[in-house]
N, CA and C atoms of all chains as a GROMACS GRO file, in nm:
protein
  624
    1MET      N    1  -0.292   0.449  -0.541
    1MET     CA    2  -0.364   0.566  -0.599
    1MET      C    3  -0.294   0.695  -0.551
    2ASN      N    4  -0.265   0.782  -0.640
    2ASN     CA    5  -0.210   0.910  -0.594
    2ASN      C    6  -0.334   0.999  -0.573
    3LEU      N    7  -0.331   1.047  -0.448
    3LEU     CA    8  -0.449   1.133  -0.393
    3LEU      C    9  -0.473   1.265  -0.454
    4LEU      N   10  -0.353   1.310  -0.520
    4LEU     CA   11  -0.361   1.449  -0.572
    4LEU      C   12  -0.398   1.432  -0.736
    5HIS      N   13  -0.373   1.328  -0.796
    5HIS     CA   14  -0.373   1.318  -0.935
    5HIS      C   15  -0.504   1.232  -0.990
    6SER      N   16  -0.550   1.134  -0.912
    6SER     CA   17  -0.658   1.056  -0.960
    6SER      C   18  -0.790   1.123  -0.921
    7LEU      N   19  -0.832   1.235  -0.991
    7LEU     CA   20  -0.934   1.311  -0.948
    7LEU      C   21  -1.064   1.277  -1.030
    8PRO      N   22  -1.174   1.293  -0.970
    8PRO     CA   23  -1.306   1.277  -1.030
    8PRO      C   24  -1.339   1.395  -1.127
    9PRO      N   25  -1.424   1.382  -1.220
    9PRO     CA   26  -1.473   1.511  -1.283
    9PRO      C   27  -1.557   1.586  -1.183
   10ALA      N   28  -1.557   1.722  -1.209
   10ALA     CA   29  -1.651   1.809  -1.125
   10ALA      C   30  -1.797   1.756  -1.145
   11ARG      N   31  -1.843   1.755  -1.020
   11ARG     CA   32  -1.994   1.714  -1.026
   11ARG      C   33  -2.068   1.798  -0.921
   12ASN      N   34  -2.199   1.785  -0.904
   12ASN     CA   35  -2.276   1.863  -0.809
   12ASN      C   36  -2.229   1.830  -0.674
   13GLU      N   37  -2.183   1.698  -0.652
   13GLU     CA   38  -2.150   1.656  -0.517
   13GLU      C   39  -2.010   1.639  -0.492
   14GLU      N   40  -1.983   1.646  -0.366
   14GLU     CA   41  -1.828   1.618  -0.331
   14GLU      C   42  -1.820   1.476  -0.363
   15ASP      N   43  -1.688   1.440  -0.374
   15ASP     CA   44  -1.646   1.303  -0.399
   15ASP      C   45  -1.566   1.244  -0.271
   16PHE      N   46  -1.624   1.126  -0.222
   16PHE     CA   47  -1.571   1.077  -0.106
   16PHE      C   48  -1.495   0.947  -0.156
   17THR      N   49  -1.380   0.911  -0.109
   17THR     CA   50  -1.310   0.789  -0.147
   17THR      C   51  -1.254   0.735  -0.016
   18ASP      N   52  -1.286   0.617   0.020
   18ASP     CA   53  -1.217   0.556   0.141
   18ASP      C   54  -1.082   0.507   0.090
   19ILE      N   55  -0.977   0.537   0.162
   19ILE     CA   56  -0.845   0.503   0.143
   19ILE      C   57  -0.803   0.381   0.214
   20LEU      N   58  -0.848   0.385   0.336
   20LEU     CA   59  -0.802   0.273   0.432
   20LEU      C   60  -0.920   0.266   0.537
   21ALA      N   61  -0.949   0.145   0.579
   21ALA     CA   62  -1.055   0.124   0.683
   21ALA      C   63  -1.008   0.012   0.774
   22ARG      N   64  -1.001   0.042   0.898
   22ARG     CA   65  -0.971  -0.054   1.006
   22ARG      C   66  -1.068  -0.042   1.112
   23PRO      N   67  -1.068  -0.135   1.207
   23PRO     CA   68  -1.165  -0.114   1.310
   23PRO      C   69  -1.140   0.007   1.395
   24GLY      N   70  -1.228   0.108   1.401
   24GLY     CA   71  -1.213   0.228   1.471
   24GLY      C   72  -1.149   0.331   1.400
   25LEU      N   73  -1.113   0.304   1.274
   25LEU     CA   74  -1.042   0.423   1.196
   25LEU      C   75  -1.075   0.411   1.043
   26ARG      N   76  -1.095   0.529   0.991
   26ARG     CA   77  -1.117   0.524   0.848
   26ARG      C   78  -1.052   0.657   0.778
   27ILE      N   79  -0.963   0.624   0.677
   27ILE     CA   80  -0.898   0.734   0.620
   27ILE      C   81  -0.967   0.758   0.483
   28GLU      N   82  -1.003   0.885   0.460
   28GLU     CA   83  -1.076   0.907   0.326
   28GLU      C   84  -1.021   1.033   0.267
   29ARG      N   85  -1.034   1.032   0.138
   29ARG     CA   86  -1.015   1.145   0.053
   29ARG      C   87  -1.126   1.222   0.018
   30ILE      N   88  -1.146   1.345   0.023
   30ILE     CA   89  -1.266   1.428  -0.017
   30ILE      C   90  -1.213   1.529  -0.118
   31VAL      N   91  -1.284   1.539  -0.233
   31VAL     CA   92  -1.265   1.626  -0.339
   31VAL      C   93  -1.382   1.720  -0.352
   32SER      N   94  -1.352   1.846  -0.323
   32SER     CA   95  -1.459   1.946  -0.332
   32SER      C   96  -1.440   2.043  -0.457
   33HIS      N   97  -1.553   2.063  -0.530
   33HIS     CA   98  -1.532   2.160  -0.642
   33HIS      C   99  -1.630   2.278  -0.612
   34GLY      N  100  -1.595   2.329  -0.494
   34GLY     CA  101  -1.685   2.452  -0.459
   34GLY      C  102  -1.798   2.431  -0.370
   35GLN      N  103  -1.830   2.297  -0.345
   35GLN     CA  104  -1.937   2.266  -0.251
   35GLN      C  105  -1.908   2.319  -0.100
   36VAL      N  106  -2.030   2.355  -0.049
   36VAL     CA  107  -2.026   2.389   0.099
   36VAL      C  108  -2.137   2.317   0.166
   37THR      N  109  -2.130   2.318   0.293
   37THR     CA  110  -2.236   2.237   0.386
   37THR      C  111  -2.359   2.332   0.396
   38PRO      N  112  -2.480   2.275   0.370
   38PRO     CA  113  -2.593   2.370   0.376
   38PRO      C  114  -2.603   2.429   0.524
   39PRO      N  115  -2.638   2.576   0.540
   39PRO     CA  116  -2.635   2.625   0.664
   39PRO      C  117  -2.720   2.565   0.767
   40ASP      N  118  -2.827   2.494   0.715
   40ASP     CA  119  -2.929   2.441   0.802
   40ASP      C  120  -2.898   2.299   0.826
   41ALA      N  121  -2.780   2.238   0.788
   41ALA     CA  122  -2.748   2.099   0.800
   41ALA      C  123  -2.603   2.093   0.844
   42PRO      N  124  -2.557   2.135   0.949
   42PRO     CA  125  -2.423   2.117   0.985
   42PRO      C  126  -2.388   1.978   1.026
   43TYR      N  127  -2.273   1.951   1.007
   43TYR     CA  128  -2.223   1.804   1.054
   43TYR      C  129  -2.224   1.804   1.220
   44ASP      N  130  -2.265   1.683   1.267
   44ASP     CA  131  -2.267   1.671   1.408
   44ASP      C  132  -2.220   1.524   1.427
   45GLN      N  133  -2.096   1.503   1.430
   45GLN     CA  134  -2.046   1.360   1.426
   45GLN      C  135  -2.022   1.319   1.564
   46SER      N  136  -2.041   1.182   1.592
   46SER     CA  137  -2.022   1.113   1.721
   46SER      C  138  -1.878   1.074   1.739
   47HIS      N  139  -1.788   1.107   1.649
   47HIS     CA  140  -1.642   1.064   1.639
   47HIS      C  141  -1.559   1.186   1.623
   48GLU      N  142  -1.429   1.195   1.659
   48GLU     CA  143  -1.339   1.286   1.631
   48GLU      C  144  -1.302   1.275   1.487
   49GLU      N  145  -1.270   1.377   1.406
   49GLU     CA  146  -1.221   1.369   1.272
   49GLU      C  147  -1.104   1.465   1.272
   50TRP      N  148  -0.992   1.416   1.211
   50TRP     CA  149  -0.870   1.496   1.191
   50TRP      C  150  -0.860   1.525   1.032
   51VAL      N  151  -0.847   1.643   0.996
   51VAL     CA  152  -0.856   1.678   0.846
   51VAL      C  153  -0.724   1.747   0.824
   52LEU      N  154  -0.670   1.716   0.707
   52LEU     CA  155  -0.547   1.793   0.650
   52LEU      C  156  -0.577   1.836   0.511
   53LEU      N  157  -0.564   1.963   0.473
   53LEU     CA  158  -0.580   1.996   0.339
   53LEU      C  159  -0.471   1.988   0.252
   54LEU      N  160  -0.496   1.901   0.147
   54LEU     CA  161  -0.376   1.859   0.062
   54LEU      C  162  -0.375   1.974  -0.057
   55ALA      N  163  -0.472   2.023  -0.105
   55ALA     CA  164  -0.466   2.107  -0.216
   55ALA      C  165  -0.584   2.204  -0.210
   56GLY      N  166  -0.567   2.316  -0.288
   56GLY     CA  167  -0.685   2.413  -0.295
   56GLY      C  168  -0.692   2.511  -0.172
   57ALA      N  169  -0.817   2.537  -0.132
   57ALA     CA  170  -0.838   2.632  -0.028
   57ALA      C  171  -0.984   2.590   0.040
   58ALA      N  172  -0.983   2.621   0.167
   58ALA     CA  173  -1.122   2.603   0.234
   58ALA      C  174  -1.134   2.686   0.358
   59ARG      N  175  -1.259   2.700   0.393
   59ARG     CA  176  -1.294   2.764   0.525
   59ARG      C  177  -1.387   2.666   0.586
   60LEU      N  178  -1.387   2.656   0.715
   60LEU     CA  179  -1.464   2.593   0.797
   60LEU      C  180  -1.524   2.680   0.896
   61TRP      N  181  -1.646   2.646   0.940
   61TRP     CA  182  -1.703   2.706   1.069
   61TRP      C  183  -1.716   2.592   1.165
   62LEU      N  184  -1.670   2.621   1.299
   62LEU     CA  185  -1.693   2.521   1.399
   62LEU      C  186  -1.761   2.602   1.523
   63GLU      N  187  -1.860   2.536   1.579
   63GLU     CA  188  -1.920   2.610   1.685
   63GLU      C  189  -1.845   2.656   1.799
   64ASP      N  190  -1.736   2.589   1.814
   64ASP     CA  191  -1.651   2.629   1.944
   64ASP      C  192  -1.533   2.730   1.899
   65ARG      N  193  -1.508   2.752   1.764
   65ARG     CA  194  -1.405   2.827   1.732
   65ARG      C  195  -1.432   2.930   1.625
   66GLY      N  196  -1.551   2.930   1.560
   66GLY     CA  197  -1.577   3.017   1.467
   66GLY      C  198  -1.518   2.986   1.327
   67GLU      N  199  -1.485   3.075   1.246
   67GLU     CA  200  -1.430   3.042   1.127
   67GLU      C  201  -1.275   3.023   1.125
   68VAL      N  202  -1.244   2.908   1.039
   68VAL     CA  203  -1.110   2.859   1.037
   68VAL      C  204  -1.085   2.856   0.884
   69ALA      N  205  -0.981   2.941   0.832
   69ALA     CA  206  -0.930   2.921   0.696
   69ALA      C  207  -0.824   2.807   0.685
   70LEU      N  208  -0.827   2.738   0.575
   70LEU     CA  209  -0.724   2.635   0.570
   70LEU      C  210  -0.647   2.644   0.434
   71GLU      N  211  -0.516   2.633   0.429
   71GLU     CA  212  -0.453   2.637   0.308
   71GLU      C  213  -0.383   2.480   0.306
   72PRO      N  214  -0.318   2.450   0.194
   72PRO     CA  215  -0.251   2.323   0.192
   72PRO      C  216  -0.137   2.309   0.306
   73GLY      N  217  -0.158   2.201   0.369
   73GLY     CA  218  -0.060   2.180   0.488
   73GLY      C  219  -0.125   2.199   0.611
   74ASP      N  220  -0.254   2.278   0.604
   74ASP     CA  221  -0.302   2.303   0.749
   74ASP      C  222  -0.395   2.181   0.784
   75SER      N  223  -0.384   2.148   0.922
   75SER     CA  224  -0.471   2.037   0.971
   75SER      C  225  -0.538   2.098   1.087
   76LEU      N  226  -0.648   2.016   1.109
   76LEU     CA  227  -0.742   2.060   1.213
   76LEU      C  228  -0.810   1.932   1.282
   77LEU      N  229  -0.825   1.930   1.407
   77LEU     CA  230  -0.898   1.820   1.489
   77LEU      C  231  -1.036   1.886   1.506
   78ILE      N  232  -1.133   1.808   1.465
   78ILE     CA  233  -1.271   1.847   1.486
   78ILE      C  234  -1.325   1.751   1.610
   79PRO      N  235  -1.345   1.802   1.716
   79PRO     CA  236  -1.384   1.713   1.826
   79PRO      C  237  -1.532   1.643   1.798
   80ALA      N  238  -1.557   1.539   1.864
   80ALA     CA  239  -1.684   1.484   1.856
   80ALA      C  240  -1.789   1.566   1.900
   81HIS      N  241  -1.900   1.580   1.839
   81HIS     CA  242  -2.016   1.662   1.868
   81HIS      C  243  -1.999   1.808   1.853
   82VAL      N  244  -1.884   1.844   1.798
   82VAL     CA  245  -1.872   1.990   1.770
   82VAL      C  246  -1.922   2.018   1.633
   83ARG      N  247  -2.050   2.097   1.623
   83ARG     CA  248  -2.111   2.111   1.488
   83ARG      C  249  -2.018   2.203   1.406
   84HIS      N  250  -2.022   2.166   1.284
   84HIS     CA  251  -1.920   2.235   1.186
   84HIS      C  252  -1.986   2.221   1.053
   85ARG      N  253  -1.946   2.324   0.980
   85ARG     CA  254  -1.984   2.344   0.835
   85ARG      C  255  -1.862   2.381   0.743
   86VAL      N  256  -1.863   2.331   0.635
   86VAL     CA  257  -1.772   2.380   0.539
   86VAL      C  258  -1.836   2.506   0.474
   87ILE      N  259  -1.769   2.625   0.476
   87ILE     CA  260  -1.833   2.740   0.428
   87ILE      C  261  -1.787   2.788   0.294
   88TYR      N  262  -1.663   2.737   0.258
   88TYR     CA  263  -1.604   2.776   0.129
   88TYR      C  264  -1.504   2.675   0.078
   89THR      N  265  -1.508   2.632  -0.036
   89THR     CA  266  -1.398   2.539  -0.092
   89THR      C  267  -1.365   2.611  -0.236
   90GLN      N  268  -1.249   2.608  -0.261
   90GLN     CA  269  -1.193   2.643  -0.400
   90GLN      C  270  -1.238   2.539  -0.496
   91ALA      N  271  -1.292   2.601  -0.619
   91ALA     CA  272  -1.365   2.506  -0.714
   91ALA      C  273  -1.259   2.455  -0.814
   92ASP      N  274  -1.155   2.533  -0.858
   92ASP     CA  275  -1.090   2.510  -0.984
   92ASP      C  276  -0.954   2.572  -0.957
   93PRO      N  277  -0.843   2.512  -0.940
   93PRO     CA  278  -0.839   2.353  -0.929
   93PRO      C  279  -0.905   2.321  -0.791
   94PRO      N  280  -0.962   2.187  -0.801
   94PRO     CA  281  -1.046   2.155  -0.686
   94PRO      C  282  -0.954   2.150  -0.530
   95THR      N  283  -1.051   2.144  -0.447
   95THR     CA  284  -0.989   2.137  -0.320
   95THR      C  285  -0.984   1.989  -0.268
   96ILE      N  286  -0.859   1.933  -0.209
   96ILE     CA  287  -0.849   1.797  -0.180
   96ILE      C  288  -0.818   1.790  -0.036
   97TRP      N  289  -0.894   1.708   0.050
   97TRP     CA  290  -0.890   1.689   0.188
   97TRP      C  291  -0.844   1.550   0.210
   98LEU      N  292  -0.759   1.530   0.312
   98LEU     CA  293  -0.746   1.406   0.374
   98LEU      C  294  -0.814   1.406   0.508
   99ALA      N  295  -0.920   1.307   0.534
   99ALA     CA  296  -0.992   1.310   0.668
   99ALA      C  297  -0.964   1.177   0.719
  100VAL      N  298  -0.916   1.173   0.845
  100VAL     CA  299  -0.902   1.064   0.935
  100VAL      C  300  -1.017   1.054   1.036
  101HIS      N  301  -1.100   0.954   1.021
  101HIS     CA  302  -1.220   0.944   1.122
  101HIS      C  303  -1.180   0.847   1.230
  102LEU      N  304  -1.184   0.902   1.345
  102LEU     CA  305  -1.141   0.824   1.466
  102LEU      C  306  -1.266   0.773   1.526
  103GLU      N  307  -1.314   0.660   1.478
  103GLU     CA  308  -1.440   0.607   1.513
  103GLU      C  309  -1.439   0.504   1.619
  104GLY      N  310  -1.320   0.489   1.690
  104GLY     CA  311  -1.303   0.386   1.786
  104GLY      C  312  -1.364   0.428   1.916
  105MET      N  313  -0.066   2.380   1.344
  105MET     CA  314   0.054   2.381   1.272
  105MET      C  315   0.033   2.339   1.134
  106ASN      N  316   0.100   2.410   1.039
  106ASN     CA  317   0.092   2.375   0.892
  106ASN      C  318   0.210   2.272   0.882
  107LEU      N  319   0.174   2.148   0.834
  107LEU     CA  320   0.261   2.048   0.802
  107LEU      C  321   0.360   2.079   0.704
  108LEU      N  322   0.331   2.168   0.614
  108LEU     CA  323   0.426   2.203   0.489
  108LEU      C  324   0.525   2.313   0.535
  109HIS      N  325   0.477   2.407   0.623
  109HIS     CA  326   0.554   2.539   0.637
  109HIS      C  327   0.634   2.544   0.762
  110SER      N  328   0.586   2.468   0.869
  110SER     CA  329   0.665   2.483   1.001
  110SER      C  330   0.782   2.367   0.992
  111LEU      N  331   0.887   2.404   0.921
  111LEU     CA  332   0.978   2.301   0.900
  111LEU      C  333   1.106   2.333   0.989
  112PRO      N  334   1.164   2.218   1.044
  112PRO     CA  335   1.290   2.228   1.108
  112PRO      C  336   1.420   2.258   1.019
  113PRO      N  337   1.524   2.305   1.077
  113PRO     CA  338   1.633   2.330   0.991
  113PRO      C  339   1.694   2.181   0.955
  114ALA      N  340   1.761   2.190   0.842
  114ALA     CA  341   1.830   2.065   0.799
  114ALA      C  342   1.925   2.011   0.905
  115ARG      N  343   1.926   1.887   0.940
  115ARG     CA  344   2.010   1.836   1.043
  115ARG      C  345   2.054   1.704   0.990
  116ASN      N  346   2.136   1.642   1.063
  116ASN     CA  347   2.188   1.499   1.034
  116ASN      C  348   2.075   1.400   1.050
  117GLU      N  349   1.978   1.422   1.142
  117GLU     CA  350   1.875   1.332   1.178
  117GLU      C  351   1.742   1.369   1.095
  118GLU      N  352   1.660   1.269   1.076
  118GLU     CA  353   1.531   1.307   1.032
  118GLU      C  354   1.453   1.375   1.144
  119ASP      N  355   1.352   1.450   1.098
  119ASP     CA  356   1.272   1.517   1.224
  119ASP      C  357   1.137   1.442   1.231
  120PHE      N  358   1.095   1.384   1.346
  120PHE     CA  359   0.966   1.330   1.367
  120PHE      C  360   0.880   1.413   1.453
  121THR      N  361   0.757   1.447   1.423
  121THR     CA  362   0.666   1.515   1.514
  121THR      C  363   0.543   1.459   1.532
  122ASP      N  364   0.502   1.421   1.651
  122ASP     CA  365   0.362   1.378   1.662
  122ASP      C  366   0.261   1.470   1.641
  123ILE      N  367   0.174   1.442   1.561
  123ILE     CA  368   0.059   1.538   1.539
  123ILE      C  369  -0.070   1.508   1.613
  124LEU      N  370  -0.084   1.365   1.618
  124LEU     CA  371  -0.208   1.337   1.699
  124LEU      C  372  -0.183   1.195   1.746
  125ALA      N  373  -0.214   1.167   1.881
  125ALA     CA  374  -0.196   1.039   1.934
  125ALA      C  375  -0.308   0.988   2.016
  126ARG      N  376  -0.369   0.885   1.988
  126ARG     CA  377  -0.488   0.824   2.044
  126ARG      C  378  -0.456   0.675   2.070
  127PRO      N  379  -0.537   0.608   2.142
  127PRO     CA  380  -0.508   0.465   2.176
  127PRO      C  381  -0.517   0.388   2.035
  128GLY      N  382  -0.415   0.333   1.997
  128GLY     CA  383  -0.408   0.248   1.884
  128GLY      C  384  -0.373   0.328   1.766
  129LEU      N  385  -0.351   0.454   1.765
  129LEU     CA  386  -0.320   0.534   1.649
  129LEU      C  387  -0.222   0.646   1.684
  130ARG      N  388  -0.134   0.679   1.591
  130ARG     CA  389  -0.050   0.784   1.599
  130ARG      C  390  -0.015   0.833   1.461
  131ILE      N  391  -0.045   0.969   1.451
  131ILE     CA  392  -0.022   1.040   1.322
  131ILE      C  393   0.100   1.125   1.346
  132GLU      N  394   0.195   1.109   1.255
  132GLU     CA  395   0.323   1.179   1.262
  132GLU      C  396   0.367   1.237   1.130
  133ARG      N  397   0.443   1.362   1.145
  133ARG     CA  398   0.508   1.417   1.028
  133ARG      C  399   0.653   1.379   1.048
  134ILE      N  400   0.702   1.330   0.925
  134ILE     CA  401   0.848   1.317   0.912
  134ILE      C  402   0.904   1.406   0.802
  135VAL      N  403   1.003   1.489   0.841
  135VAL     CA  404   1.086   1.559   0.750
  135VAL      C  405   1.224   1.501   0.728
  136SER      N  406   1.245   1.486   0.602
  136SER     CA  407   1.373   1.416   0.560
  136SER      C  408   1.458   1.510   0.483
  137HIS      N  409   1.569   1.527   0.512
  137HIS     CA  410   1.670   1.616   0.416
  137HIS      C  411   1.777   1.526   0.367
  138GLY      N  412   1.724   1.425   0.295
  138GLY     CA  413   1.830   1.331   0.211
  138GLY      C  414   1.861   1.209   0.303
  139GLN      N  415   1.812   1.206   0.423
  139GLN     CA  416   1.843   1.078   0.493
  139GLN      C  417   1.785   0.948   0.442
  140VAL      N  418   1.853   0.833   0.456
  140VAL     CA  419   1.801   0.715   0.422
  140VAL      C  420   1.819   0.599   0.538
  141THR      N  421   1.758   0.494   0.527
  141THR     CA  422   1.763   0.395   0.621
  141THR      C  423   1.891   0.306   0.605
  142PRO      N  424   1.975   0.300   0.708
  142PRO     CA  425   2.100   0.218   0.694
  142PRO      C  426   2.074   0.074   0.636
  143PRO      N  427   2.138   0.030   0.525
  143PRO     CA  428   2.108  -0.098   0.462
  143PRO      C  429   2.100  -0.221   0.565
  144ASP      N  430   2.178  -0.203   0.670
  144ASP     CA  431   2.182  -0.311   0.762
  144ASP      C  432   2.087  -0.298   0.886
  145ALA      N  433   1.994  -0.196   0.873
  145ALA     CA  434   1.910  -0.183   0.981
  145ALA      C  435   1.768  -0.149   0.935
  146PRO      N  436   1.715  -0.241   0.854
  146PRO     CA  437   1.579  -0.206   0.806
  146PRO      C  438   1.478  -0.195   0.922
  147TYR      N  439   1.361  -0.121   0.884
  147TYR     CA  440   1.259  -0.109   0.975
  147TYR      C  441   1.183  -0.246   0.973
  148ASP      N  442   1.152  -0.285   1.103
  148ASP     CA  443   1.056  -0.416   1.112
  148ASP      C  444   0.961  -0.392   1.222
  149GLN      N  445   0.835  -0.346   1.183
  149GLN     CA  446   0.754  -0.289   1.284
  149GLN      C  447   0.639  -0.391   1.319
  150SER      N  448   0.592  -0.391   1.432
  150SER     CA  449   0.489  -0.480   1.474
  150SER      C  450   0.344  -0.430   1.434
  151HIS      N  451   0.342  -0.313   1.378
  151HIS     CA  452   0.213  -0.257   1.346
  151HIS      C  453   0.206  -0.210   1.203
  152GLU      N  454   0.098  -0.197   1.140
  152GLU     CA  455   0.080  -0.152   1.024
  152GLU      C  456   0.099   0.012   1.019
  153GLU      N  457   0.168   0.050   0.891
  153GLU     CA  458   0.185   0.202   0.880
  153GLU      C  459   0.136   0.251   0.758
  154TRP      N  460   0.051   0.358   0.734
  154TRP     CA  461   0.015   0.397   0.619
  154TRP      C  462   0.097   0.537   0.596
  155VAL      N  463   0.148   0.548   0.486
  155VAL     CA  464   0.225   0.676   0.469
  155VAL      C  465   0.180   0.748   0.342
  156LEU      N  466   0.181   0.889   0.345
  156LEU     CA  467   0.139   0.963   0.240
  156LEU      C  468   0.261   1.072   0.211
  157LEU      N  469   0.317   1.081   0.086
  157LEU     CA  470   0.423   1.172   0.073
  157LEU      C  471   0.350   1.318   0.044
  158LEU      N  472   0.384   1.417   0.125
  158LEU     CA  473   0.324   1.545   0.107
  158LEU      C  474   0.410   1.644   0.016
  159ALA      N  475   0.535   1.620   0.019
  159ALA     CA  476   0.616   1.702  -0.057
  159ALA      C  477   0.757   1.632  -0.079
  160GLY      N  478   0.828   1.671  -0.175
  160GLY     CA  479   0.965   1.625  -0.210
  160GLY      C  480   0.942   1.495  -0.292
  161ALA      N  481   1.032   1.405  -0.273
  161ALA     CA  482   1.034   1.276  -0.349
  161ALA      C  483   1.114   1.170  -0.257
  162ALA      N  484   1.063   1.040  -0.278
  162ALA     CA  485   1.129   0.953  -0.208
  162ALA      C  486   1.130   0.804  -0.272
  163ARG      N  487   1.209   0.730  -0.239
  163ARG     CA  488   1.203   0.573  -0.278
  163ARG      C  489   1.217   0.486  -0.152
  164LEU      N  490   1.126   0.388  -0.154
  164LEU     CA  491   1.133   0.292  -0.043
  164LEU      C  492   1.160   0.154  -0.109
  165TRP      N  493   1.215   0.076  -0.020
  165TRP     CA  494   1.236  -0.067  -0.063
  165TRP      C  495   1.157  -0.142   0.047
  166LEU      N  496   1.067  -0.237  -0.009
  166LEU     CA  497   0.986  -0.322   0.084
  166LEU      C  498   1.035  -0.464   0.046
  167GLU      N  499   1.029  -0.558   0.151
  167GLU     CA  500   1.082  -0.686   0.117
  167GLU      C  501   0.970  -0.762   0.028
  168ASP      N  502   0.863  -0.728   0.032
  168ASP     CA  503   0.750  -0.808  -0.054
  168ASP      C  504   0.725  -0.740  -0.180
  169ARG      N  505   0.784  -0.619  -0.206
  169ARG     CA  506   0.739  -0.545  -0.324
  169ARG      C  507   0.870  -0.494  -0.410
  170GLY      N  508   0.981  -0.476  -0.339
  170GLY     CA  509   1.095  -0.427  -0.408
  170GLY      C  510   1.087  -0.274  -0.400
  171GLU      N  511   1.145  -0.199  -0.500
  171GLU     CA  512   1.151  -0.061  -0.492
  171GLU      C  513   1.014   0.003  -0.513
  172VAL      N  514   0.976   0.109  -0.453
  172VAL     CA  515   0.867   0.197  -0.475
  172VAL      C  516   0.902   0.342  -0.479
  173ALA      N  517   0.882   0.414  -0.589
  173ALA     CA  518   0.907   0.556  -0.589
  173ALA      C  519   0.779   0.619  -0.536
  174LEU      N  520   0.792   0.734  -0.475
  174LEU     CA  521   0.686   0.819  -0.426
  174LEU      C  522   0.702   0.951  -0.454
  175GLU      N  523   0.584   1.017  -0.516
  175GLU     CA  524   0.597   1.157  -0.536
  175GLU      C  525   0.473   1.208  -0.462
  176PRO      N  526   0.465   1.352  -0.432
  176PRO     CA  527   0.363   1.389  -0.361
  176PRO      C  528   0.210   1.354  -0.403
  177GLY      N  529   0.150   1.308  -0.301
  177GLY     CA  530   0.001   1.248  -0.324
  177GLY      C  531   0.010   1.106  -0.326
  178ASP      N  532   0.123   1.032  -0.343
  178ASP     CA  533   0.129   0.890  -0.338
  178ASP      C  534   0.142   0.845  -0.194
  179SER      N  535   0.055   0.750  -0.174
  179SER     CA  536   0.025   0.674  -0.044
  179SER      C  537   0.074   0.523  -0.047
  180LEU      N  538   0.099   0.456   0.050
  180LEU     CA  539   0.154   0.336   0.063
  180LEU      C  540   0.110   0.267   0.196
  181LEU      N  541   0.055   0.150   0.198
  181LEU     CA  542   0.042   0.085   0.332
  181LEU      C  543   0.154  -0.024   0.345
  182ILE      N  544   0.220  -0.008   0.456
  182ILE     CA  545   0.331  -0.091   0.485
  182ILE      C  546   0.277  -0.198   0.586
  183PRO      N  547   0.273  -0.325   0.554
  183PRO     CA  548   0.205  -0.416   0.653
  183PRO      C  549   0.293  -0.448   0.762
  184ALA      N  550   0.245  -0.500   0.877
  184ALA     CA  551   0.329  -0.522   0.989
  184ALA      C  552   0.420  -0.625   0.947
  185HIS      N  553   0.542  -0.605   0.997
  185HIS     CA  554   0.661  -0.708   0.988
  185HIS      C  555   0.706  -0.729   0.835
  186VAL      N  556   0.668  -0.635   0.759
  186VAL     CA  557   0.721  -0.636   0.627
  186VAL      C  558   0.852  -0.530   0.643
  187ARG      N  559   0.970  -0.597   0.630
  187ARG     CA  560   1.095  -0.512   0.636
  187ARG      C  561   1.098  -0.410   0.529
  188HIS      N  562   1.142  -0.303   0.557
  188HIS     CA  563   1.149  -0.194   0.465
  188HIS      C  564   1.251  -0.084   0.507
  189ARG      N  565   1.299  -0.025   0.385
  189ARG     CA  566   1.391   0.075   0.414
  189ARG      C  567   1.365   0.204   0.318
  190VAL      N  568   1.394   0.309   0.378
  190VAL     CA  569   1.393   0.438   0.289
  190VAL      C  570   1.522   0.440   0.214
  191ILE      N  571   1.529   0.442   0.081
  191ILE     CA  572   1.658   0.422   0.004
  191ILE      C  573   1.682   0.563  -0.077
  192TYR      N  574   1.592   0.660  -0.062
  192TYR     CA  575   1.629   0.794  -0.126
  192TYR      C  576   1.519   0.892  -0.060
  193THR      N  577   1.560   0.998  -0.032
  193THR     CA  578   1.460   1.129  -0.008
  193THR      C  579   1.539   1.248  -0.061
  194GLN      N  580   1.445   1.327  -0.118
  194GLN     CA  581   1.502   1.460  -0.178
  194GLN      C  582   1.542   1.546  -0.060
  195ALA      N  583   1.668   1.607  -0.083
  195ALA     CA  584   1.725   1.695   0.041
  195ALA      C  585   1.660   1.824   0.056
  196ASP      N  586   1.649   1.899  -0.084
  196ASP     CA  587   1.631   2.042  -0.072
  196ASP      C  588   1.550   2.064  -0.205
  197PRO      N  589   1.428   2.120  -0.193
  197PRO     CA  590   1.351   2.134  -0.067
  197PRO      C  591   1.342   1.986  -0.003
  198PRO      N  592   1.304   1.998   0.124
  198PRO     CA  593   1.299   1.870   0.184
  198PRO      C  594   1.186   1.778   0.159
  199THR      N  595   1.181   1.653   0.196
  199THR     CA  596   1.074   1.563   0.181
  199THR      C  597   0.999   1.559   0.305
  200ILE      N  598   0.864   1.574   0.289
  200ILE     CA  599   0.779   1.558   0.399
  200ILE      C  600   0.677   1.450   0.380
  201TRP      N  601   0.672   1.372   0.495
  201TRP     CA  602   0.576   1.262   0.492
  201TRP      C  603   0.472   1.275   0.607
  202LEU      N  604   0.354   1.221   0.575
  202LEU     CA  605   0.263   1.187   0.688
  202LEU      C  606   0.258   1.050   0.701
  203ALA      N  607   0.277   1.002   0.828
  203ALA     CA  608   0.276   0.869   0.857
  203ALA      C  609   0.155   0.847   0.962
  204VAL      N  610   0.068   0.734   0.939
  204VAL     CA  611  -0.013   0.699   1.028
  204VAL      C  612   0.008   0.563   1.081
  205HIS      N  613   0.039   0.554   1.205
  205HIS     CA  614   0.072   0.427   1.273
  205HIS      C  615  -0.051   0.363   1.310
  206LEU      N  616  -0.072   0.250   1.287
  206LEU     CA  617  -0.191   0.178   1.331
  206LEU      C  618  -0.139   0.073   1.434
  207GLU      N  619  -0.143   0.127   1.553
  207GLU     CA  620  -0.083   0.041   1.656
  207GLU      C  621  -0.189  -0.037   1.732
  208GLY      N  622  -0.309  -0.038   1.697
  208GLY     CA  623  -0.406  -0.088   1.778
  208GLY      C  624  -0.414  -0.242   1.760
   0.00000   0.00000   0.00000
C-alpha cells in the first residue's frame, strides 16, 4: 500500500490504518481531513509515540511544550503520559501522519 | 529535525542518521545520492526491517520477490534473512528513506 496515494474519502472521523503490528510496536497511518482533538479530551497515552508528518500541515499542543507546528518531514516524540491534542490539521489536501506506537 | 530538509551534502557514501533508538527498535533516516548495494554484498539481516520511501525513487531486489520499485509513500517489509540489495536510487534530488529496524 502506498501511504500517500491510497486515501479514504473525507469523513467526519479521522482514518486510522494499521500498517505493521509486532509485540510492543505498532506502525499506523492516520489521515486527517481537518479534524482536531476535542479540547476537553486530550490524549493521555501510557506509551511513547513517535510521529512523522508525511503530507499536509498540522499543529499539536503538548502539555510540556505548548504548541508545535508540523510540516511534511517533521517528526516528534510524544512521551508517555504527556497530554496532547491535535489543534489543527489541513483538510484539503488531507494531512497524512505516520505514527509509531512504542507499546513495549 | 525535519527528515526531508536537514540533508547532508552528496558524498560517496550513503548517510545514515539514527532518529530514535529503543530496546528492540531503531528508527533511521537514510539519504542516498545514487548509491546502490554492491552485487556481491547483499544485505542479510537477522532482524525484520520496514522501510518507507519519503522522497526520490528507488528499486530494491529481494531474493523472495525479485525487483520492487519504490516511489514516495511506498513501504516494504523486509523479512529477516531475506537477502536484498538496493539496485537504484535517484541521485538528485536525493532519495530519502525511513527505516524501522525491528531488532527485538
